[in-house]
C-alpha positions, -999 to +999 in steps of 0.1 A: -335-272+424-300-258+432-289-226+447-314-227+476-308-209+509-284-229+532-280-256+505-247-273+503-230-299+481-237-325+508-275-316+505-273-321+468-255-354+472-282-368+496-310-356+473-294-371+442-291-405+460-328-405+467-338-393+432-316-419+414-330-446+437-365-438+425-352-443+389-372-416+371-371-414+333-366-377+332-350-351+356-350-313+354-324-293+373-330-256+377-312-229+396-332-207+420-342-174+404-355-148+428-385-130+414-391-095+425-421-091+447-420-126+462-415-133+499-382-150+493-369-120+472-379-096+500-362-118+527-330-118+506-332-080+501-336-076+539-306-100+546-330-125+563-317-153+541-283-161+525-280-178+492-250-199+479-225-177+461-222-180+423-192-203+424-209-227+448-241-227+427-220-236+396-202-263+415-237-277+424-247-277+387-216-296+376-218-320+405-254-329+395-244-331+358-216-355+365-235-377+389-265-380+366-244-387+335-225-414+355-259-430+362-268-431+325-289-400+322-284-381+290-278-344+294-298-332+264-307-296+273-291-272+296-315-280+325-328-314+315-316-350+318-333-382+306-330-419+301-323-428+265-356-423+245-373-403+272-363-368+262-392-345+263-407-344+227-427-313+233-397-294+247-374-306+219-400-295+193-402-260+209-364-256+210-363-265+173-391-239+167-416-265+155-452-255+153-479-267+177-516-261+182-533-258+217-569-269+220-593-257+247-596-226+268-564-207+276-544-231+253-513-216+236-503-222+200-474-213+176-482-213+139-470-194+109-449-172+131-478-163+153-479-170+190-515-169+203-538-182+229-574-190+233-596-169+257-600-181+293-638-177+295-653-211+289-688-200+281-675-175+255-651-201+241-678-227+236-701-202+220-674-191+196-666-228+187-702-237+181-708-208+158-674-208+140-682-210+102-646-204+090-627-231+071-607-249+098-582-261+072-570-225+066-549-206+092-571-177+104-568-160+138-603-165+153-622-141+174-616-163+205-578-162+200-554-136+214-523-127+194-492-124+216-465-122+189-461-120+151-425-128+142-406-113+113-383-137+094-353-121+111-368-126+145-375-163+137-339-168+127-326-152+159-350-172+180-341-204+162-305-199+173-314-188+209-337-218+214-314-243+197-284-233+218-303-245+249-297-280+236-265-297+244-261-308+208-268-272+198-280-259+164-277-280+132-262-259+104-279-281+079-314-278+095-310-240+097-301-239+060-331-261+051-355-239+072-343-204+062-322-210+030-293-193+046-261-204+063-260-194+099-222-193+099-223-164+075-255-148+087-243-146+123-206-144+114-198-115+138-217-129+167-204-164+163-168-152+160-171-132+191-186-161+211-161-186+198-132-163+206-146-160+242-148-198+243-185-198+249-194-215+216-178-241+194-185-251+159-181-289+156-189-303+121-226-296+115-232-283+151-229-249+167-231-255+204-222-243+239-188-251+254-185-261+290-178-225+298-208-216+277-230-238+298-221-216+328-225-184+309-254-193+286-273-161+292-244-141+276-247-163+246-285-161+243-285-123+247-266-121+213-298-134+196-324-114+214 
């Protein structure tokens, strides 16, 4: 994690040495985000701790990125690095808006544009499962499932862009067209033109992806598709 109180580039350097020596297959790198109501947030508000400024935090990110890539880690998502072949399949599926089914209490699923979860009470869950007479081959929201979101087609298109632009390779125009039968270049023409003009996005062959500047200002890019 970068952007911690009193953290310096030298701290990052020493941590990276230790991590690389352990030779993990996958490394996630996240910037500290202060959540309102936490002890750390309150200390920051009361000037009890000092965080690295934005420029130093960005320098940390690029230092980590360069060192990991020089040690043969692939930067495949804005916060994730992996040895070749060890990219997170689950995360990549989520960023490409692929469906998944969660099994068991409190498990979350994404299917047919629905995001839903199973109830957290194990006795109730078992009782529902044992007495479920519905056809399991058909998609039906069951009594033990809680709907959190039902997406419209427009929301799915926007989300596909938002999630896909987390990946370093970005969004495949061909895959978008195959999924939604529309060309994202025309569908999001105004948004893309603005972001390309600001040098936050680039269109490279089949890919729409973040520039180096876009990596630092990714939230501005994602906000266009919320």
